[in-house]
N, C-alpha and C positions, 0 to 999 in steps of 0.2 A: 506433304511439302513443309508445313508450318513445324512439325514434329521434328523433322531433320534439321531445319536451319535453327531452330531454337535450342537444339542440343548443344549449340556452340553458345558459350556466355555472351549476353549482350552487355555492351560496355555502359557503365552508369552514366547518368546525366543529372545535372542540377534542377531537379524538379520541372516546373514547367517553364524552362528558360528559353524564351524566343530566340535570341541570338544564338545559343548553343544549338538548338534545333535547325535554325537556318544554316549554320556553318556545316553541320553533319548532312544534311539533305541536299544542299546546293550542288555538291560534285556528282549527284546521281541524275541531275536535271539537265535538259538541254537548253532550258531558258530560265532566267532568274524568277520570272513571273510563276512558273511552275512550282519552284521551291517555296515561294512565298504563300502560293495558294495551300499547298501541303502543310506548311507550318501553321497557318491560320485555321485550317481544317482540324488539325491535332488539338489546337488550343481550345477551341469551341467545343469539340468532343469531350475532352478531359474536364471542361467546366461543366458540361452536361451532367457527367457522371460523378461530378464532385470528387475528383480523385487528383493524383499526381503522377506524372510520369517518372519512373526511376530508373529506366534504361532505354536507350536509343542505339538503333543501328540502320542503315540504309546502303543499299546496293544498286547498281545499275545493270540491267539485264537486257541483253541482245539476243535476239531471235535468229536462228539460220533462216535464210531467205532464198530457198530453191526455187523460186518462181520463174515460170517459163510464160511464154507469150500465150500459151494455152490456159493459164491458171486465171481463175475468174477474177475479172478485172476490179469488182468492188472489194473482194477480199485483199487484192494487192494494195488497193488504194488505202483501206483501212489500216492494213498492218503496216504498210510503208516499206521504203526500199531498204537496201542494207544500209545499217548504221543507225537506224531508228533504235531507240531504247526506252525501257520502262523502269520508272523508279519502284523499288520495293522497299518498304519501310517496316521495320519491326520495333516494337517498344513494349515495356513492361510497366505495369502501374503498381500502386502502392499496396493493392491488395492481392499481389502477385498473379493478376490477370495478364496474359501473353497475348499480344495482337500482332497481326502482320496484314499490310494492305498492298495491293499492286494499284498503280495508277497509269491511267492512259490518256493523253492529251491530244484533242484534234481541233485545231485552230483555236477557238475560245472556249471550248467545252472541255471539261474533265469528267472522266468516268472512273469508277473505282469498284473494287471488291475487297473485302475484308473478311479475315477469321479471327475469332478471339475466343479465348477460352481459359479455365484454370488447368494447368497441367499436373500429372500424376508423375510418380517417380519412375514409372516404366514407359515413360515417353507417350503415354495416352492422355486421355483428357476427361476431368471431372464434369466440366461444363463445355460445351461447344456451340458456336453459332457462325453462320455466315451471313453478311450483309453485303448487298450490293446497290449501286446507283448509278445508272448510265443514261446518257442522251440519246443512244442509238442500241437496240439490242444486238447489233453486229459488234459493238464494243465489248459487250460481255463475252462474246465469242473469243475475241481477242485476249481478254484478260484471262480466261480459262485457258487459252493456249499457252499464255506466259507462264502461268502456273504449272501446267503440264510440262512445259520446256524445263523450267527451273528443278522441279521434283526429278525429273529424267536425268539432268546433269549431277545432281548431288548423289546418284546411284553409281557414278563413274569413279574409277582411281584418279587420284590427283594428276598423275602423270598423263592421262587420256585426256583430262579436262584442259591441261595446259597445251596439249598438242592440237586437238580438235577444235576445241571452242575458243581458247584464247589466241590461237594462230601464233604460236610461240615463234620467235626468230630462230632459224636454224644455227645461228651462232651459239645458242644456247643448249642445242641438242646434243645427246650423246653420239660417239663416234659411228655406232652402226646406223644412227638414224640419219645422220648428216652425209655420210659417205654414199655416193651413187652405187646402185645395186652392181653395177658391171665391175666395178672395182673390188667388190667382196668375193667374187668368184674363188680366188686363191683362200679365202677364209670362209669355206662353205658353210660353217655352222653359223657364222655371223650373218650370211646371207640369209639362211634359214630363219634366224631370229627376226631379221627385218621384214622377210615376207609374212611370217606369222603375226607379226605387230601389225602390219598394214592390214591383212585381212581382219583381224579382230576388231580394229578401230573402224573399218569400213562397215562392218556388221553393227557395231555399236551406233554408229551414225544412221544406217538405214533403219534399224529397229527404232530409233528415237524418232525419226521423221514419220514412219508407219504409225506410231503411237499418236502423233500430232494429227495426222489424217483420220484415225479412227476417232479421236475427240471430235474434231470437225464434223464428222458424220453424225455422231451421237448428239451433238449440239443441235444440228440441223432437225434431227428428228423430235427434239425436245423444245424447238423453238416455240411452237404454238403454245404449250404450256407455260413456258417462261413468260411469254407476252401476257398471258392470261392471269397469272399471279402477281406479275410485276404491278405496284402500285403506280398508276400514273399522277405525276406531280406536275402542276402548271405554276411556273413562275415567271417574272419578267426579267429581262436583260437590261443593260444600262439604257437602251433606248426605248424601254416600256413595251417592247414586243414580246407576246407569249412565248415560253420556252416550255416544251413537254419533255420531263424525263420520266424514267421507270427505276423503281427500286423494290427491293424486298427483305426481309429478314426470315432466315430459316434456322431453326433450333435443331442442332443435330443431336444435343444429349443435355 
């Protein structure tokens, strides 16, 4: 996913400029507090690395929500109903390190997963690592799901993205997409085009959702291991109550 997204140039930003970071990130967050949290986290991270930000991009990602009454209630509660979104933030640093992070906000808690590395000219990675820090292991499942969802969409043609994911208004569609099928019988070839397009997009969507279910199954199988390797961190909230979080760093290359 990171390789696909980073293949598009990331807009430059004025070093570690907090107002600029807030301005770029705020449009992707449901609440201002979330944008400020992300901005502060990035500044702290950059200071620890003793580096400067050179580029920044943020997008808002929504998931398909094909939940039914039979869907696991906990998963539905964690993932949220239709309309919930997740900020995805990409940035580059002065040593050409590329980073991408996905954030999940649940009440007062924030969970995140991040990939960082030095890219190669062939869209690979010289170095690569994944870091995550969550307040609940189920949030890690959601974050992996958002990553899988984003990667899947980047494999689609732009026209399919507009029609399936962006729910584009019919007023902007081409003639054969807009006109009801029954009126296309005199134009049989156009009718065939419409049916073929509908079948192809239905298959795209089904395959996409099935991959998401496969990821959920794989995560459930790996959950005991993830809980074992996740470092438990205990801190205190504003009221002085203990807060337990889990996190890990995995070097891929």
